[in-house]
MDTraj code that builds the backbone (N, CA, C; nanometers):
import mdtraj as md
import numpy as np

residues = "MET GLY LYS THR LYS THR LYS ARG LEU LEU ARG ARG HIS PHE TRP PHE PRO SER MET ASN ASP LEU ILE ASP LYS GLU ILE ASP LYS CYS SER ALA CYS SER VAL ASN ASP LYS ILE ILE LYS THR PHE LYS THR THR ILE GLU PRO ILE GLN TYR PRO LYS ASP LEU TRP GLU LEU ILE".split()
xyz = np.array([
    [-0.3186, 12.8421, 11.5179],
    [-0.2073, 12.8899, 11.4034],
    [-0.1920, 12.7756, 11.3294],
    [-0.1833, 12.6464, 11.3794],
    [-0.1393, 12.5425, 11.2831],
    [-0.0110, 12.4777, 11.3197],
    [0.0044, 12.3698, 11.2592],
    [0.1421, 12.3182, 11.2750],
    [0.2637, 12.3670, 11.1813],
    [0.1833, 12.4101, 11.0667],
    [0.2854, 12.4831, 10.9436],
    [0.3309, 12.6205, 10.9993],
    [0.2262, 12.6958, 11.0382],
    [0.2709, 12.8124, 11.0625],
    [0.3626, 12.8332, 11.2071],
    [0.3200, 12.7363, 11.2867],
    [0.4254, 12.7296, 11.4084],
    [0.5575, 12.6850, 11.3917],
    [0.5612, 12.5979, 11.2999],
    [0.6847, 12.5427, 11.2467],
    [0.7816, 12.6472, 11.1908],
    [0.7164, 12.7241, 11.1028],
    [0.7787, 12.8274, 11.0245],
    [0.8328, 12.9513, 11.1212],
    [0.7336, 12.9763, 11.2019],
    [0.7934, 13.0818, 11.3134],
    [0.8969, 13.0387, 11.4064],
    [0.8912, 12.9114, 11.4459],
    [1.0085, 12.8680, 11.5340],
    [1.1285, 12.8296, 11.4677],
    [1.1307, 12.8111, 11.3189],
    [1.2560, 12.7962, 11.2429],
    [1.3311, 12.9304, 11.2224],
    [1.2575, 13.0304, 11.2258],
    [1.3153, 13.1674, 11.2012],
    [1.4102, 13.1890, 11.3355],
    [1.3988, 13.1355, 11.4400],
    [1.4999, 13.1685, 11.5481],
    [1.5446, 13.0402, 11.6137],
    [1.5136, 12.9183, 11.6045],
    [1.5676, 12.7945, 11.6525],
    [1.5804, 12.6850, 11.5335],
    [1.6874, 12.6053, 11.5747],
    [1.6802, 12.4742, 11.4963],
    [1.7645, 12.3636, 11.5953],
    [1.6933, 12.2505, 11.5872],
    [1.7659, 12.1415, 11.6715],
    [1.7148, 12.0035, 11.5992],
    [1.7906, 11.8976, 11.6166],
    [1.7588, 11.7532, 11.5593],
    [1.6159, 11.7137, 11.6045],
    [1.5306, 11.6692, 11.5331],
    [1.4085, 11.6140, 11.5622],
    [1.2947, 11.7336, 11.6248],
    [1.3357, 11.8516, 11.5500],
    [1.2500, 11.9659, 11.6008],
    [1.0968, 11.9398, 11.5476],
    [1.0739, 11.8966, 11.4372],
    [0.9465, 11.9034, 11.3695],
    [0.8646, 11.7930, 11.4508],
    [0.9194, 11.6854, 11.4822],
    [0.8603, 11.5709, 11.5888],
    [0.8240, 11.6289, 11.7050],
    [0.9090, 11.7205, 11.7563],
    [0.8701, 11.7541, 11.8932],
    [0.7377, 11.8633, 11.8897],
    [0.7686, 11.9530, 11.7727],
    [0.6402, 12.0339, 11.7537],
    [0.5219, 11.9820, 11.7305],
    [0.5184, 11.8799, 11.6422],
    [0.3915, 11.8047, 11.6293],
    [0.3597, 11.7381, 11.7604],
    [0.4179, 11.6707, 11.8381],
    [0.3735, 11.6095, 11.9612],
    [0.3288, 11.7126, 12.0702],
    [0.3892, 11.8452, 12.0714],
    [0.3444, 11.9327, 12.1863],
    [0.2109, 11.9919, 12.1183],
    [0.1717, 12.0139, 11.9804],
    [0.0618, 12.0552, 11.9404],
    [-0.0369, 11.9520, 11.9456],
    [-0.0248, 11.8317, 11.9340],
    [-0.1259, 11.7365, 11.9504],
    [-0.1661, 11.7067, 12.0952],
    [-0.0698, 11.7323, 12.2026],
    [-0.1069, 11.7408, 12.3466],
    [-0.1869, 11.8708, 12.3816],
    [-0.1638, 11.9763, 12.3007],
    [-0.2277, 12.1064, 12.3364],
    [-0.3764, 12.0989, 12.3400],
    [-0.4639, 12.1131, 12.4582],
    [-0.6200, 12.0934, 12.4681],
    [-0.6529, 12.2177, 12.3731],
    [-0.6144, 12.3587, 12.3925],
    [-0.6738, 12.4431, 12.3129],
    [-0.6558, 12.4468, 12.1679],
    [-0.5414, 12.3818, 12.1319],
    [-0.5267, 12.3655, 11.9890],
    [-0.6139, 12.2478, 11.9324],
    [-0.6404, 12.1458, 12.0105],
    [-0.7214, 12.0396, 11.9628],
    [-0.8824, 12.1006, 11.9373],
    [-0.9103, 12.1811, 12.0492],
    [-1.0381, 12.2448, 12.0503],
    [-1.0749, 12.3433, 11.9159],
    [-0.9722, 12.4185, 11.9169],
    [-0.9864, 12.5058, 11.7954],
    [-0.9688, 12.4404, 11.6505],
    [-0.8916, 12.3225, 11.6540],
    [-0.8816, 12.2486, 11.5337],
    [-1.0199, 12.1802, 11.4791],
    [-1.0818, 12.1204, 11.6026],
    [-1.2151, 12.0701, 11.5763],
    [-1.3293, 12.1586, 11.5322],
    [-1.3132, 12.2845, 11.5978],
    [-1.4133, 12.3792, 11.5644],
    [-1.3973, 12.4199, 11.4277],
    [-1.2853, 12.4549, 11.3948],
    [-1.2481, 12.4826, 11.2331],
    [-1.2963, 12.3786, 11.1380],
    [-1.2671, 12.2644, 11.1569],
    [-1.2796, 12.1534, 11.0656],
    [-1.4550, 12.1093, 11.0614],
    [-1.5218, 12.1289, 11.1676],
    [-1.6547, 12.0923, 11.1821],
    [-1.7340, 12.2054, 11.1349],
    [-1.6952, 12.3441, 11.1009],
    [-1.7940, 12.4295, 11.0685],
    [-1.8330, 12.4331, 10.9043],
    [-1.9539, 12.4220, 10.8888],
    [-2.0044, 12.3884, 10.7395],
    [-2.0993, 12.4762, 10.7186],
    [-2.1082, 12.5271, 10.6024],
    [-2.2306, 12.5917, 10.5717],
    [-2.3004, 12.5427, 10.4485],
    [-2.4194, 12.5698, 10.4132],
    [-2.4602, 12.5340, 10.2785],
    [-2.4432, 12.6431, 10.1781],
    [-2.4299, 12.5995, 10.0576],
    [-2.4368, 12.6681, 9.9344],
    [-2.5455, 12.6650, 9.8664],
    [-2.6043, 12.8120, 9.8609],
    [-2.7287, 12.8035, 9.7883],
    [-2.6939, 12.8747, 9.6583],
    [-2.7717, 12.8426, 9.5345],
    [-2.7617, 12.9195, 9.4088],
    [-2.8253, 13.0573, 9.4285],
    [-2.7745, 13.1413, 9.3679],
    [-2.8320, 13.2914, 9.3442],
    [-2.9332, 13.2923, 9.2461],
    [-3.0496, 13.3411, 9.2643],
    [-3.1590, 13.3497, 9.1820],
    [-3.1490, 13.4909, 9.1086],
    [-3.1214, 13.4993, 8.9812],
    [-3.1225, 13.6040, 8.9113],
    [-3.2367, 13.6707, 8.8723],
    [-3.2897, 13.8126, 8.8578],
    [-3.4159, 13.8450, 8.8148],
    [-3.4373, 13.8134, 8.6617],
    [-3.5359, 13.7755, 8.6362],
    [-3.5687, 13.7581, 8.4802],
    [-3.5853, 13.8890, 8.4049],
    [-3.6305, 13.9894, 8.4687],
    [-3.6308, 14.1084, 8.3760],
    [-3.5791, 14.2321, 8.4544],
    [-3.5249, 14.3286, 8.3825],
    [-3.4687, 14.4483, 8.4424],
    [-3.5656, 14.4909, 8.5486],
    [-3.5161, 14.5431, 8.6446],
    [-3.5788, 14.6181, 8.7808],
    [-3.6818, 14.5245, 8.8249],
    [-3.6581, 14.4010, 8.8199],
    [-3.7501, 14.3042, 8.8981],
    [-3.6830, 14.2754, 9.0429],
    [-3.7785, 14.2665, 9.1587],
    [-3.7084, 14.2484, 9.2806],
    [-3.6641, 14.1258, 9.2908],
    [-3.5614, 14.0615, 9.3727],
    [-3.5401, 13.9226, 9.3992],
    [-3.6229, 13.8950, 9.5166],
])
top = md.Topology()
chain = top.add_chain()
for i, resn in enumerate(residues, 1):
    res = top.add_residue(resn, chain, resSeq=i)
    for name in ("N", "CA", "C"):
        top.add_atom(name, md.element.get_by_symbol(name[0]), res)
traj = md.Trajectory(xyz[None], top)
């Protein structure tokens, strides 16, 4: 979910001093969160240009 969405969700129901710091610390300690974060950040793909046909009805 991420820190921003987690904070937004918790703020709907709770508030206390240093809440942001505590949420950051708990998410940083969470092993499932860190694994998911690494997977999302390391996923890359190559972007290749589309080759358009030169004439009408030409197969690509």
